[in-house]
C-alpha positions as a Python dict, from the first residue, in 0.01 Angstrom:
ca = {
    (1, 'X'): (0, 0, 0),
    (2, 'X'): (137, 429, -81),
    (3, 'X'): (127, 633, 175),
    (4, 'X'): (-147, 815, 53),
    (5, 'X'): (-394, 536, -16),
    (6, 'X'): (-596, 591, 259),
    (7, 'X'): (-585, 955, 256),
    (8, 'X'): (-740, 953, -73),
    (9, 'X'): (-1011, 693, -53),
    (10, 'X'): (-1121, 911, 287),
    (11, 'X'): (-1086, 1273, 41),
    (12, 'X'): (-1312, 1051, -230),
    (13, 'X'): (-1567, 994, 11),
    (14, 'X'): (-1773, 1354, -30),
    (15, 'X'): (-1666, 1692, -198),
    (16, 'X'): (-1628, 1875, 154),
    (17, 'X'): (-1495, 1757, 422),
    (18, 'X'): (-1583, 1971, 757),
    (19, 'X'): (-1328, 2179, 897),
    (20, 'X'): (-1449, 2162, 1315),
    (21, 'X'): (-1364, 2391, 1572),
    (22, 'X'): (-1555, 2185, 1916),
    (23, 'X'): (-1577, 2454, 2171),
    (24, 'X'): (-1803, 2163, 2374),
    (25, 'X'): (-1727, 1817, 2398),
    (26, 'X'): (-2081, 1746, 2463),
    (27, 'X'): (-2189, 1940, 2107),
    (28, 'X'): (-1948, 1673, 1929),
    (29, 'X'): (-2136, 1353, 1928),
    (30, 'X'): (-2464, 1530, 1763),
    (31, 'X'): (-2290, 1784, 1547),
    (32, 'X'): (-2104, 1436, 1377),
    (33, 'X'): (-2407, 1226, 1383),
    (34, 'X'): (-2575, 1547, 1198),
    (35, 'X'): (-2284, 1607, 914),
    (36, 'X'): (-2305, 1209, 843),
    (37, 'X'): (-2647, 1202, 860),
    (38, 'X'): (-2612, 1467, 554),
    (39, 'X'): (-2419, 1267, 337),
    (40, 'X'): (-2061, 1401, 514),
    (41, 'X'): (-1899, 1113, 651),
    (42, 'X'): (-1488, 1232, 687),
    (43, 'X'): (-1448, 1516, 976),
    (44, 'X'): (-1150, 1710, 1018),
    (45, 'X'): (-1147, 1849, 1387),
    (46, 'X'): (-861, 2089, 1426),
    (47, 'X'): (-672, 2089, 1730),
    (48, 'X'): (-743, 2434, 1832),
    (49, 'X'): (-931, 2389, 2138),
    (50, 'X'): (-932, 2227, 2492),
    (51, 'X'): (-1164, 2002, 2369),
    (52, 'X'): (-1065, 1868, 2035),
    (53, 'X'): (-922, 1551, 2179),
    (54, 'X'): (-1252, 1475, 2401),
    (55, 'X'): (-1450, 1646, 2085),
    (56, 'X'): (-1249, 1314, 1899),
    (57, 'X'): (-1338, 1065, 2078),
    (58, 'X'): (-1680, 1155, 2122),
    (59, 'X'): (-1732, 1131, 1693),
    (60, 'X'): (-1517, 831, 1656),
    (61, 'X'): (-1819, 630, 1806),
    (62, 'X'): (-2089, 762, 1537),
    (63, 'X'): (-2130, 476, 1277),
    (64, 'X'): (-2025, 576, 950),
    (65, 'X'): (-1855, 859, 1038),
    (66, 'X'): (-1413, 904, 942),
    (67, 'X'): (-1309, 1164, 1185),
    (68, 'X'): (-976, 1307, 1176),
    (69, 'X'): (-724, 1579, 1318),
    (70, 'X'): (-663, 1873, 1176),
    (71, 'X'): (-394, 2186, 1249),
    (72, 'X'): (-160, 1871, 1370),
    (73, 'X'): (141, 2022, 1367),
    (74, 'X'): (421, 1837, 1650),
    (75, 'X'): (477, 1453, 1661),
    (76, 'X'): (350, 1466, 2022),
    (77, 'X'): (-24, 1648, 1833),
    (78, 'X'): (-3, 1293, 1628),
    (79, 'X'): (66, 1077, 1832),
    (80, 'X'): (-236, 1266, 2132),
    (81, 'X'): (-492, 1261, 1816),
    (82, 'X'): (-442, 882, 1725),
    (83, 'X'): (-457, 758, 2109),
    (84, 'X'): (-794, 959, 2068),
    (85, 'X'): (-945, 793, 1744),
    (86, 'X'): (-838, 993, 1441),
    (87, 'X'): (-862, 787, 1151),
    (88, 'X'): (-638, 1049, 1001),
    (89, 'X'): (-463, 1382, 1014),
    (90, 'X'): (-453, 1676, 825),
    (91, 'X'): (-188, 1968, 859),
    (92, 'X'): (-127, 2295, 744),
    (93, 'X'): (208, 2270, 622),
    (94, 'X'): (481, 1971, 624),
    (95, 'X'): (771, 1922, 820),
    (96, 'X'): (1024, 1592, 836),
    (97, 'X'): (928, 1473, 1199),
    (98, 'X'): (478, 1565, 1150),
    (99, 'X'): (596, 1301, 892),
    (100, 'X'): (776, 1050, 1084),
    (101, 'X'): (558, 1085, 1305),
    (102, 'X'): (254, 987, 1148),
    (103, 'X'): (425, 726, 979),
    (104, 'X'): (530, 559, 1318),
    (105, 'X'): (194, 601, 1407),
    (106, 'X'): (11, 472, 1123),
    (107, 'X'): (-217, 811, 1100),
    (108, 'X'): (-318, 884, 720),
    (109, 'X'): (-198, 1235, 669),
    (110, 'X'): (-337, 1501, 434),
    (111, 'X'): (-24, 1759, 459),
    (112, 'X'): (-7, 2085, 322),
    (113, 'X'): (114, 2259, 51),
    (114, 'X'): (59, 2627, -86),
    (115, 'X'): (360, 2658, -369),
    (116, 'X'): (522, 2392, -653),
    (117, 'X'): (818, 2401, -425),
    (118, 'X'): (636, 2214, -114),
    (119, 'X'): (423, 2047, -336),
    (120, 'X'): (719, 1864, -486),
    (121, 'X'): (890, 1797, -161),
    (122, 'X'): (577, 1616, -71),
    (123, 'X'): (600, 1392, -390),
    (124, 'X'): (982, 1330, -328),
    (125, 'X'): (823, 1176, 10),
    (126, 'X'): (567, 1011, -122),
    (127, 'X'): (230, 1163, -84),
    (128, 'X'): (89, 1289, -377),
    (129, 'X'): (-280, 1419, -225),
    (130, 'X'): (-220, 1740, -55),
    (131, 'X'): (-370, 2009, 143),
    (132, 'X'): (-361, 2330, -107),
    (133, 'X'): (-354, 2569, 241),
    (134, 'X'): (-472, 2835, 305),
    (135, 'X'): (-657, 2821, -94),
    (136, 'X'): (-791, 3181, -83),
    (137, 'X'): (-499, 3385, 66),
    (138, 'X'): (-277, 3147, -254),
    (139, 'X'): (-484, 3246, -520),
    (140, 'X'): (-816, 3036, -520),
    (141, 'X'): (-853, 2827, -831),
    (142, 'X'): (-666, 2992, -1085),
    (143, 'X'): (-333, 2920, -872),
    (144, 'X'): (-434, 2564, -811),
    (145, 'X'): (-517, 2483, -1199),
    (146, 'X'): (-186, 2605, -1249),
    (147, 'X'): (0, 2418, -1009),
    (148, 'X'): (-186, 2099, -1110),
    (149, 'X'): (-100, 2117, -1529),
    (150, 'X'): (289, 2095, -1463),
    (151, 'X'): (199, 1831, -1142),
    (152, 'X'): (-49, 1640, -1243),
    (153, 'X'): (19, 1320, -1069),
    (154, 'X'): (-83, 1536, -738),
    (155, 'X'): (-441, 1582, -622),
    (156, 'X'): (-556, 1849, -351),
    (157, 'X'): (-813, 1925, -140),
    (158, 'X'): (-870, 2303, -100),
    (159, 'X'): (-882, 2458, 232),
    (160, 'X'): (-880, 2797, 363),
    (161, 'X'): (-1181, 3055, 236),
    (162, 'X'): (-1381, 2815, 78),
    (163, 'X'): (-1724, 2862, 50),
    (164, 'X'): (-2035, 2775, -132),
    (165, 'X'): (-1967, 3053, -393),
    (166, 'X'): (-1665, 2915, -478),
    (167, 'X'): (-1650, 2529, -437),
    (168, 'X'): (-1728, 2453, -722),
    (169, 'X'): (-1456, 2670, -897),
    (170, 'X'): (-1221, 2417, -692),
    (171, 'X'): (-1451, 2097, -739),
    (172, 'X'): (-1453, 2147, -1162),
    (173, 'X'): (-1086, 2095, -1144),
    (174, 'X'): (-934, 1830, -1239),
    (175, 'X'): (-669, 1816, -974),
    (176, 'X'): (-893, 1852, -630),
    (177, 'X'): (-1058, 1554, -549),
    (178, 'X'): (-1223, 1727, -227),
    (179, 'X'): (-1272, 2057, -45),
    (180, 'X'): (-1256, 2134, 307),
    (181, 'X'): (-1468, 2397, 452),
    (182, 'X'): (-1586, 2499, 761),
    (183, 'X'): (-1977, 2666, 641),
    (184, 'X'): (-2154, 2330, 718),
    (185, 'X'): (-2161, 2422, 1085),
    (186, 'X'): (-2187, 2756, 1176),
    (187, 'X'): (-2067, 2825, 1500),
    (188, 'X'): (-2393, 2986, 1608),
    (189, 'X'): (-2584, 2679, 1495),
    (190, 'X'): (-2353, 2452, 1659),
    (191, 'X'): (-2421, 2659, 2011),
    (192, 'X'): (-2785, 2647, 1972),
    (193, 'X'): (-2781, 2259, 1843),
    (194, 'X'): (-2945, 2336, 1532),
    (195, 'X'): (-2862, 1946, 1452),
    (196, 'X'): (-3153, 1990, 1202),
    (197, 'X'): (-3002, 2345, 1017),
    (198, 'X'): (-2652, 2170, 1028),
    (199, 'X'): (-2758, 1828, 851),
    (200, 'X'): (-2924, 2028, 581),
    (201, 'X'): (-2594, 2257, 498),
    (202, 'X'): (-2401, 1918, 490),
    (203, 'X'): (-2655, 1792, 201),
    (204, 'X'): (-2609, 2097, 32),
    (205, 'X'): (-2264, 2080, 60),
    (206, 'X'): (-2282, 1677, -50),
    (207, 'X'): (-2469, 1776, -375),
    (208, 'X'): (-2202, 1984, -473),
    (209, 'X'): (-2023, 1781, -749),
    (210, 'X'): (-2355, 1632, -839),
}
């Protein structure tokens, strides 16, 4: 199995991977259930809050869901995420130490790249499924299309500034498998426990490639 085969399989589950910032672990399971019910099974919980690891633990119990840990920066992050039940990892960039930790833990990694040089370096290390981050700030869909011309063997998951208004621009590119988006779980809807509303947003996002 290639270093990115499992990551590719996860990215192929749905057009959008929800990027989640969970402040209250008690909301994690119903949030995951709503997103999975709406057709978005791959979930990225960013390690940006004290509740993140507890949220991953709770979401890992949801049938049909594939929960991952985002914002992996250090080998310690990788070990903690794996122990909490994360099935994949996502990083804003990539370092040799981070890659080595993921490989040692058997955690499929979606490493970040924003330039052709970064993408080529990761390709050299056996990674051909990458996160394009920060997508909009790095030139958006036109930039990703341009990078894809000389590097057709690399597939991307653009994240950062992706929204319902521009998601199709990315998803229509031949080198894009899916996109990361936070709009499917708005902070206020999560705080209000509006799981029906979040399921509706997820369902709309799940049909973006139709």
